[in-house]
VEXGUTOR-718870 format. One record per residue (C-alpha): residue number from 1; residue in three letters; x, y, z. Coordinates in steps of 0.05 Angstrom, whole numbers, m for minus. Each point is the difference from the previous one (the first is absolute). Layout:
BEGIN
   nr  rest       X       Y       Z
  NUM   ALA       X       Y       Z
...
This chain:
BEGIN
   nr  rest       X       Y       Z
    1   MET    m323    m666      41
    2   GLY      m7     m27      70
    3   HIS      12      64      37
    4   GLU     m22      51     m52
    5   LYS     m69      30       9
    6   LEU     m46     m14     m59
    7   SER     m43      54     m30
    8   PRO     m76      m9      m5
    9   ARG       8     m10     m75
   10   GLN      51     m56       9
   11   LYS     m45     m34      52
   12   MET     m58       4     m49
   13   ILE      41     m30     m56
   14   GLY      22     m57      45
   15   MET     m71     m16      22
   16   MET     m25       1     m71
   17   TYR      56     m47     m21
   18   LEU     m19     m50      55
   19   VAL     m74       3     m15
   20   LEU       9      m7     m74
   21   THR      48     m59       9
   22   ALA     m52     m35      42
   23   MET     m53      14     m52
   24   LEU      44     m29     m54
   25   ALA      10     m62      42
   26   LEU     m76      m8      m1
   27   ASN       0       7     m76
   28   VAL     m46      60      m1
   29   SER     m21      42     m60
   30   LYS      42      38     m50
   31   GLU     m22      66      32
   32   ALA      38     m19      63
   33   VAL      62     m12     m42
   34   GLU     m10      68     m32
   35   ALA       7      32      68
   36   PHE      73     m23       3
   37   LYS      16      55     m50
   38   LYS     m17      52      53
   39   VAL      44     m35      51
   40   ASP      59      m3     m49
   41   LYS      m9      74     m16
   42   GLY       5      17      74
   43   LEU      62     m44       7
   44   THR      32      33     m61
   45   GLN     m11      70      30
   46   THR      30     m21      66
   47   ILE      61     m29     m36
   48   ALA       9      67     m35
   49   ASN      m3      36      67
   50   TYR      54     m45      28
   51   ALA      43      13     m61
   52   VAL      m5      76      12
   53   LYS      15     m10      74
   54   ASN      61     m43     m14
   55   ASP      27      49     m52
   56   GLN      m2      54      53
   57   ILE      39     m44      49
   58   TYR      53     m12     m53
   59   LYS       7      75      m9
   60   GLU      11       7      75
   61   PHE      56     m51      m6
   62   ASP      31      41     m56
   63   ARG      m4      63      43
   64   ALA      30     m33      62
   65   ALA      57     m32     m40
   66   ALA      16      67     m32
   67   GLU       3      35      67
   68   ASN      40     m55      36
   69   PRO      27     m55     m47
   70   ALA      38     m35      57
   71   LYS     m62      m8      43
   72   ALA     m55     m11     m51
   73   GLY      37     m30     m59
   74   LYS      m5     m74      19
   75   TYR     m74       7      17
   76   LYS     m14      32     m68
   77   SER      37     m58     m34
   78   ALA     m43     m50      39
   79   ALA     m63      38     m19
   80   LEU      18      m3     m74
   81   GLN       9     m76       6
   82   VAL     m70      m4      31
   83   LYS     m27      41     m58
   84   GLU      32     m46     m51
   85   ARG     m29     m63      33
   86   ALA     m69      31      10
   87   ASP      m3      23     m73
   88   GLU      22     m69     m23
   89   ALA     m57     m35      40
   90   TYR     m51      52     m20
   91   ASN      17      m3     m74
   92   PHE      m1     m76       0
   93   ILE     m71       0      27
   94   GLN     m20      54     m50
   95   GLY      27     m44     m55
   96   LEU     m43     m58      24
   97   LYS     m63      44      m4
   98   ILE      17      22     m71
   99   LEU      15     m72     m21
  100   ILE     m66     m26      27
  101   ILE     m42      55     m33
  102   ASN      36      m4     m67
  103   THR      m7     m76      m1
  104   ALA     m74       3      18
  105   GLU     m21      57     m46
  106   GLY      55       3     m52
  107   PRO      57      50      m9
  108   GLU     m46      53     m30
  109   ASN     m43       7      62
  110   LEU     m15      69      29
  111   ALA      15     m18      72
  112   VAL      76       1      m9
  113   SER      37      62     m21
  114   GLY      76      m5       3
  115   ASN      14     m22      72
  116   GLU     m67      24      27
  117   VAL     m63     m42      13
  118   ASP     m71      26       3
  119   VAL     m46     m53      29
  120   GLU     m61      41     m19
  121   LYS      14     m17     m73
  122   VAL       8     m75      10
  123   LEU     m55     m38     m36
  124   LYS      12     m72      23
  125   ILE      m3      16      73
  126   ASP     m30     m69      18
  127   ASP      52     m41     m39
  128   ASN      25     m51      51
  129   ASN      41     m43     m47
  130   THR      54      48     m26
  131   PRO      25      22      69
  132   SER       6     m72      24
  133   GLU      35     m23     m63
  134   ILE      53      55       8
  135   LEU       8       2      76
  136   ILE     m12     m73      19
  137   GLY      16     m39     m64
  138   ALA     m16     m71     m20
  139   ASN      52     m30      47
  140   GLU      m2      55      52
  141   ASN      61      31     m31
  142   GLY     m33      67     m17
  143   LYS      25      70      12
  144   ALA     m31       4      70
  145   ASN      61     m41      21
  146   ASP      45      55     m26
  147   LEU     m43      52      35
  148   LYS       6     m36      66
  149   ALA      76      m5      m7
  150   ILE       6      74     m15
  151   LEU     m45      19      59
  152   VAL      40     m45      47
  153   GLU      66      28     m25
  154   TYR     m26      72       7
  155   ARG     m24     m12      71
  156   GLU      64     m33      23
  157   PHE      41      56     m32
  158   LEU     m39      53      38
  159   ILE       9     m39      65
  160   THR      75      m3     m13
  161   VAL       0      76      m9
  162   LEU     m33       7      69
  163   ASP      59     m39      30
  164   GLY     m42     m22      60
  165   LYS      m6      72      25
  166   SER     m75       8     m12
  167   PRO     m39     m61      24
  168   ASN     m68      34     m11
  169   VAL      14      15     m73
  170   GLU      29     m70     m11
  171   GLU     m63     m32      29
  172   ALA     m44      43     m43
  173   LEU      39     m20     m62
  174   ARG      m9     m74      15
  175   LYS     m75       8       9
  176   SER     m13      43     m61
  177   ILE      45     m39     m48
  178   ASN     m23     m69      22
  179   THR       9     m54     m53
  180   GLU     m11     m62      43
  181   ASP     m47     m56     m21
  182   GLY     m68      m1      33
  183   LYS     m65     m37       9
  184   ASN     m54      m1     m53
  185   LYS     m75       0      13
  186   ASP       2     m75      10
  187   GLY      54       5      54
  188   ALA      55     m31     m43
  189   THR      68      32      m8
  190   GLU       8      35     m66
  191   ARG      56      37     m35
  192   TRP       3      76       8
  193   GLU      m3       7     m76
  194   ASN     m64     m40      m6
  195   LEU     m34      33      60
  196   ASN      11      69     m31
  197   PHE     m12     m10     m74
  198   GLN     m30     m66     m22
  199   THR     m67       4     m38
  200   LEU     m11      72      21
  201   PRO     m29      48     m53
  202   LEU      48      46     m36
  203   VAL     m22      64      35
  204   ALA       8     m33      69
  205   VAL      71     m22     m17
  206   ILE      18      70     m25
  207   CYS     m27      28      65
  208   ILE      41     m49      42
  209   LEU      62      17     m39
  210   SER     m13      74      12
  211   GLU      m5     m15      74
  212   TYR      69     m32      m2
  213   GLN      27      61     m37
  214   LEU     m28      43      56
  215   THR      34     m46      51
  216   VAL      66       9     m37
  217   ARG      m5      76       3
  218   ASN     m23       0      72
  219   ALA      58     m44      21
  220   GLU      47      47     m38
  221   THR     m27      59      40
  222   GLU       9     m35      67
  223   VAL      73     m17     m13
  224   LEU      15      69     m29
  225   ASN     m29      33      63
  226   TYR      44     m45      42
  227   LEU      63      17     m40
  228   TYR     m14      75       3
  229   SER     m10      m4      76
  230   GLN      70     m30       7
  231   ILE      34      61     m29
  232   ASP      m9      39      65
  233   ALA     m10     m59      48
  234   ALA      64      16      38
  235   SER       1      74     m13
  236   PHE     m24      59      40
  237   LYS     m64      29     m28
  238   PHE      33      65     m21
  239   THR      25      25     m67
  240   LYS      68      15      29
  241   LEU      35      m6      67
  242   THR      56      50      15
  243   PRO      33      15      67
  244   MET      m8      74      13
  245   VAL      35      47      47
  246   MET     m34      68       9
  247   PRO      40      48      43
  248   VAL     m30      62      29
  249   SER      64      33     m25
  250   ASN      64     m26     m31
  251   TYR      38      58      30
  252   VAL       0      16      74
  253   MET      33      53      42
  254   MET      48     m14      56
  255   GLY     m39     m17      63
  256   SER     m65     m16     m35
  257   GLU     m30     m70     m14
  258   TYR       0     m40     m64
  259   GLU     m67     m36     m11
  260   ALA     m23     m46     m56
  261   ALA     m58     m46     m16
  262   VAL      18     m69     m27
  263   PHE     m55     m40     m35
  264   ILE     m21     m45     m59
  265   SER     m30      43     m54
  266   ALA     m60     m48      m6
  267   THR     m25     m26      66
  268   ASP     m45     m57      24
  269   THR     m48      23      55
  270   THR      m7     m72      26
  271   GLN      72      m4      23
  272   ALA      56      45      25
  273   PRO      72      m4     m25
  274   ASP      60     m10      46
  275   ILE      50      56     m12
  276   THR      68      m3      32
  277   VAL      61      46       0
  278   GLY      59     m39      27
  279   GLU     m26     m36      61
  280   THR     m56      50      12
  281   LYS     m72     m13     m21
  282   LEU     m34      65     m21
  283   PRO     m67      20      29
  284   LEU     m57       5     m52
  285   ASP     m50      56     m10
  286   ASP     m73      m9     m20
  287   TYR      19     m10     m73
  288   GLY      50     m56      13
  289   ARG      60      45      m9
  290   GLY      62      m9      43
  291   ILE      23      64      34
  292   TYR      75       9       6
  293   LYS      30      57      43
  294   VAL      72      16      16
  295   ARG      31      65      27
  296   ALA      50      35     m44
  297   SER      64       8      41
  298   SER      52      15     m55
  299   VAL       4      34     m67
  300   GLY       4     m42     m65
  301   SER     m34     m54     m40
  302   LYS     m35     m55      39
  303   LYS     m20     m68     m28
  304   TRP     m48     m50      31
  305   GLY     m43     m59     m22
  306   GLY     m36     m63      22
  307   ILE     m49     m55     m22
  308   ILE     m76      m1     m11
  309   ALA     m29     m70       9
  310   MET     m71     m20     m22
  311   LYS     m38     m65      m5
  312   ALA     m19     m17     m72
  313   PRO     m68     m30     m18
  314   ASP      32     m70      m5
  315   GLY      26       6      72
  316   THR      73      14     m16
  317   ILE      37      59      32
  318   VAL      26      49     m52
  319   LYS      55      49      21
  320   TYR      13      67     m33
  321   PRO      66      34      19
  322   PHE       2      75      m4
  323   ASP      51      56      10
  324   ALA      m3      75       5
  325   SER      43      60      17
  326   TYR      m6      71      25
  327   ASN      46      60      11
  328   VAL      14      38      64
  329   GLY      25      71      m9
  330   GLU       8      65      37
  331   PRO     m62      45       4
  332   ASN      m3      44     m63
  333   VAL     m49      31     m49
  334   ILE       4      20     m73
  335   VAL     m37      60     m29
  336   SER      13      16     m73
  337   PRO     m27      59     m40
  338   THR     m16     m32     m67
  339   ALA      m1      63     m44
  340   MET      56      44      28
  341   ASN      35      18      65
  342   VAL     m45      61      13
  343   MET     m75      10       6
  344   TYR     m43      54     m33
  345   ALA     m52      38      38
  346   GLY     m73      m7     m19
  347   ILE       4     m65     m39
  348   ALA       5     m75      16
  349   ASN      72     m24       6
  350   PRO       8     m76      m3
  351   ILE      43     m35      53
  352   ASP      15     m74      12
  353   VAL      m1     m19      74
  354   SER      23     m70      19
  355   VAL      28     m36      60
  356   PRO      40     m64     m15
  357   GLY     m41     m62      20
  358   VAL     m64      39      13
  359   SER     m60      m2     m48
  360   PRO     m25      68     m25
  361   ASP     m67      m7      36
  362   ARG      36       1      67
  363   ILE      36      66     m13
  364   LYS     m28      69      18
  365   ILE      27      70     m11
  366   LYS     m11      70      26
  367   VAL      20      64     m37
  368   ALA      22      67      29
  369   ASN     m11      61     m46
  370   GLY     m47     m38     m46
  371   SER     m52     m53     m10
  372   PHE       1     m70     m32
  373   THR     m44     m48     m40
  374   THR       9     m66     m36
  375   GLU     m15      28     m70
  376   ARG      42     m20     m60
  377   VAL      42      56     m30
  378   ARG      21       0     m73
  379   ASN      62      28     m35
  380   SER       1      46     m61
  381   ARG      m8     m61     m46
  382   GLY     m64     m22      37
  383   GLU      34     m60      34
  384   PRO     m13     m11      74
  385   PHE      58      13      47
  386   ARG      22     m56      46
  387   GLY     m25      18      69
  388   ASN     m53     m19      50
  389   TRP     m12      69      29
  390   ALA     m11      71     m27
  391   VAL      20      61      43
  392   ARG     m25      71     m11
  393   PRO      46      51      34
  394   THR     m34      61      29
  395   ALA      52      56       2
  396   VAL      60      16     m44
  397   GLY      67       9      35
  398   GLN     m19     m46      59
  399   ASN      22     m72      m1
  400   VAL     m50     m58      m2
  401   GLN      11     m54      53
  402   ILE     m22     m73     m12
  403   ILE      m9     m40      65
  404   VAL      m7     m75     m10
  405   THR     m30     m50      49
  406   ALA       2     m76     m14
  407   ASP     m39     m56      33
  408   MET      55     m48      22
  409   ASN     m36     m64      21
  410   GLY     m55      38      34
  411   ARG      43      55      30
  412   PRO       7      70     m32
  413   LEU      70      23     m16
  414   GLN      12      73     m19
  415   PHE      60      21     m40
  416   ALA      38      66      m4
  417   PRO     m33      51     m47
  418   TYR      23      10     m72
  419   GLU       2      72     m27
  420   PHE     m10      28     m69
  421   ARG      10      70     m28
  422   VAL     m61      35     m27
  423   LYS       0      43     m64
  424   ALA     m52      37     m39
  425   ILE     m24     m28     m66
  426   PRO      41      33     m56
  427   PRO     m39      48     m46
  428   PRO     m24     m30     m66
  429   VAL      19      24     m69
  430   ALA     m52      25     m49
  431   ILE       4     m29     m71
  432   PHE     m34      14     m67
  433   ALA      11     m50     m56
  434   GLN      45     m38      49
  435   LYS      46      61       6
  436   SER      10      59      47
  437   THR      55      36     m41
  438   GLY      29      m5     m70
  439   SER     m37       0     m66
  440   VAL     m61     m35     m27
  441   PRO     m29      m8     m70
  442   ARG     m61      44     m14
  443   ALA     m42     m61     m19
  444   THR      19     m35      65
  445   ALA     m18      60      42
  446   ALA     m67       7     m36
  447   ALA     m17     m74      14
  448   GLN       9       4      76
  449   GLN     m59      m4      47
  450   GLY      28      31      63
  451   VAL      54      12      51
  452   PHE      25     m53      50
  453   ALA      43      m2      62
  454   ILE      50     m55      15
  455   LEU      54     m18      51
  456   PRO      59     m23     m42
  457   ASP      49     m49      32
  458   PHE     m44      m8      62
  459   ASP     m10     m70      27
  460   PHE     m73       7      22
  461   ASP     m60      m4     m46
  462   LEU     m28      68      18
  463   GLN     m52      36     m43
  464   TYR      m4      76      m5
  465   GLN     m62      30     m31
  466   VAL       7      66     m39
  467   THR     m55      47      23
  468   GLY      13      59     m45
  469   PHE      48      35     m48
  470   SER       4      56     m52
  471   VAL      25       1     m72
  472   LEU      36      65     m20
  473   TYR      10      21     m73
  474   SER      35      64     m23
  475   GLU      m6      30     m69
  476   ARG      22      69     m26
  477   GLY       7      26      70
  478   ASN     m68     m25      23
  479   ASP      m9     m54      53
  480   TYR     m57     m50      m5
  481   GLU     m15     m43      61
  482   GLU     m53     m54      13
  483   SER     m10     m40      65
  484   SER     m24     m70      17
  485   THR     m28     m22      68
  486   ASN      22     m73      m8
  487   SER      54     m39     m37
  488   ASN     m33       2     m68
  489   LEU      10      53     m55
  490   THR     m60      44     m12
  491   PRO     m23      14     m72
  492   LYS      27      70       4
  493   GLN      67     m25      25
  494   LYS       3     m48     m59
  495   GLU     m16      58     m46
  496   LEU      60      39      27
  497   ILE      45     m61     m10
  498   ASN     m23      m8     m72
  499   ARG      20      73     m13
  500   LEU      72     m14      19
  501   THR      50       0     m57
  502   ARG      70     m29      m5
  503   GLY      49      36      46
  504   LYS     m54      26      47
  505   ASN      m1     m19      74
  506   LEU     m56     m38      33
  507   ILE      m5      22      73
  508   ILE     m42     m37      51
  509   LYS       0      34      68
  510   ASP     m38       6      66
  511   ILE      m1     m76       5
  512   LYS     m31     m29      64
  513   ALA      m2     m73      20
  514   LEU     m34     m37      58
  515   GLY      45     m52      34
  516   PRO     m17     m66      36
  517   ASP      11      36      66
  518   GLY     m59      46     m16
  519   LYS      44      61     m11
  520   THR       0      43     m63
  521   LYS      69      19     m29
  522   GLU      18      54     m51
  523   LEU      44     m29     m55
  524   SER      53      32     m44
  525   PRO     m24      25     m68
  526   ILE      10     m39     m64
  527   ILE      35      36     m58
  528   LEU       4     m37     m66
  529   LYS      25      26     m67
  530   ILE     m43     m20     m61
  531   ASP      39     m37     m54
């Protein structure tokens, strides 16, 4: 097309076409005519490339219409009409090529397969009678007249689609699909049909028809590109435009300032929006955001809003109204223990510290009679407690104090301390075969691997490790005792258990367990009767 850059391959094909046409006009040898096969092959490949390119454009229309039917729907419909007309013109020309070859070589020729033509397999490449008979006719009423009418109709349809909005594309269409009569070599005016097809050899006519097929596809591409460009012609070059209000805090204390940034979520660096609240135009920061400030003078919910105005690509002014709200309250703080209302010494106790309207990263704490971290603490079921801090009390019997400081719009605000009672971790219970008292079947006792320590009904997921115990067995007035230095039964201990008979007592004593606080505790003995 007029404004589309041609590839070196396309330029080469065009030059070969001109040279070979001139050689044919001089009635040169059959070898020169043979060269037209190569030109037609290049044209056919270029046509295929345009078909792939156009199919991709049609897919883009499908995508755009699926995302926004109201904006892209009419352009997709127009594109489908272009496709229908382009296919009609292309197929008519293809039909002419098939008709000419079949007439010249017979219906059983190898050059035509279905709707495809292979010029390499044409035998009568220099036949200059058959093409003229079909296209020009005895009384100049041949099918070239129909071809001209179809090309003219196709060109005028495409120009109508442009609707006068793309003069460059329209001019290119008139030049590329030109069906006006012209001057022959003698200077006389001659019909377009005769100038293009009369007395030319078959292969040259096929090549010329391929060139018109290429022109049809190229024109299709030009108009499709124009239609696709119209989808967003009057839209901002963003995927979505949303007025945004970003407050520093939605909750402010009495006497402090409320501050918020007002901006379009997708911005254009080449222009700045006009943002107004009431009659006041807001100042903009380096990112094009309007900065709104007002002092909180009373408690309660506060509403405000305004308009963001921007110039669209088509020059129109688009206005986006927005509204927002914030709350003004008395200074306060909330500190909630998430596991229980006491803390246990030596372990991490989860707490949730929050200040209404203040993000967690702007809150700091100090702890008296303890230390703190941000580790996650889990309950006895392995689930994490809700809480953004973990406090480890130091001493039992002395309260822990949590002192909270919040950054309120750049100024630190300290709140009154919260106190918690501190208790020691309750001692664990030793179990064997999931029991500490009662009875147990002899087979069950013999199958056990060791002794364990648990904290029943305790909210925290604390692990006690048994570090030693003894198994005591009495028989006929004699006591037999074996010890272990860990939680597992020794072979000798298992031997004693296997000697137990029904009605005898299994006694496990001197049980020691190491707790998560690093201290070793002596646990109550386990006495189980063998069933």
